[in-house]
Structure formats: C-alpha cells, structure tokens
C-alpha positions in Angstrom: 2.4 7.2 -25.8 3.8 5.9 -22.5 2.7 2.6 -21.0 3.8 1.7 -17.5 3.5 -1.6 -15.7 3.5 -1.1 -11.9 4.7 -4.1 -9.9 7.5 -5.6 -8.0 8.4 -8.4 -10.4 5.8 -11.0 -9.6 4.8 -13.5 -12.3 1.5 -11.6 -12.9 3.5 -8.3 -13.3 5.7 -10.0 -15.9 2.7 -11.4 -17.8 1.1 -7.9 -17.9 4.4 -6.5 -19.2 4.4 -9.1 -22.0 0.8 -8.5 -22.8 1.4 -4.8 -23.1 4.4 -5.3 -25.4 2.3 -7.7 -27.5 -0.5 -5.1 -27.8 1.9 -2.4 -28.8 3.5 -4.6 -31.4 0.2 -5.7 -32.9 -1.0 -2.2 -33.2 2.3 -1.1 -34.6 2.3 2.1 -32.6 5.1 4.2 -31.2 4.8 3.6 -27.5 7.3 3.0 -24.7 6.5 0.1 -22.3 8.3 0.3 -19.0 8.3 -1.5 -15.7 8.0 0.6 -12.5 9.1 -1.3 -9.5 9.8 1.5 -6.9 7.1 1.3 -4.3 7.1 5.1 -3.7 6.5 5.7 -7.4 3.7 3.0 -7.4 2.0 4.5 -4.3 2.2 8.0 -5.8 -0.3 6.9 -8.4 -2.6 5.6 -5.7 -2.0 2.0 -6.7 -2.5 -0.3 -3.8 -2.8 -3.7 -5.6 -0.3 -4.8 -8.3 0.1 -5.4 -11.1 -1.3 -2.2 -12.5 -1.4 -0.8 -16.0 -0.9 2.9 -16.5 -1.4 4.6 -19.9 -0.3 8.2 -20.3 -0.5 8.8 -16.6 -3.9 7.2 -16.1 -4.4 4.0 -14.1 -6.4 1.7 -16.3 -6.3 -1.6 -14.4 -5.1 -2.5 -10.9 -4.9 -6.0 -9.5 -5.7 -7.8 -12.7 -3.9 -9.0 -15.8 -5.8 -7.9 -19.0 -5.1 -9.8 -22.2 -3.2 -8.2 -25.0 -6.6 -7.8 -26.8 -8.1 -5.9 -23.8 -5.0 -3.7 -23.7 -5.3 -2.9 -27.4 -8.9 -1.7 -26.7 -7.7 0.5 -23.9 -5.0 2.0 -26.1 -7.2 2.8 -29.1 
C-alpha cells in the first residue's frame, strides 16, 4: 500500500503526515507513507487544496486533516 501526503510543508501537512504514520503503525500494515511537495506532481492528481491524502493513487481527502482513526477507516 502506498500512502502519499500532498502539501508544501505547512503545519497541517505535517500533522496529516503524522496522523497517517500513526494509522499505519496502529494497523500494523506494510505501507509506505511519503510526502509529495512538488507542485506539478500535486496538480497532476487534480489536487487544488492542500493538504491532501492519497491512498494507492486515489485522492481520499483534500483541504482537511483527518484524524488517525479516520485514516484507519479509509485504509481498511
């Protein structure tokens, strides 16, 4: 599983990254969580508002910071 956090390093982007890492750890799954900061890569996914959460190539959330619990539900 590939989880990407789209954003330019703002506090909300960092919080979303932390929440995603927490969700992966709590579920004990094999998933890579990575930050994507390149604007052209972000726009290629059609994301206009950051932060955004992308799971296996699908934009799940944009412009919001879901909790670790909410991210766990999206992953399962």
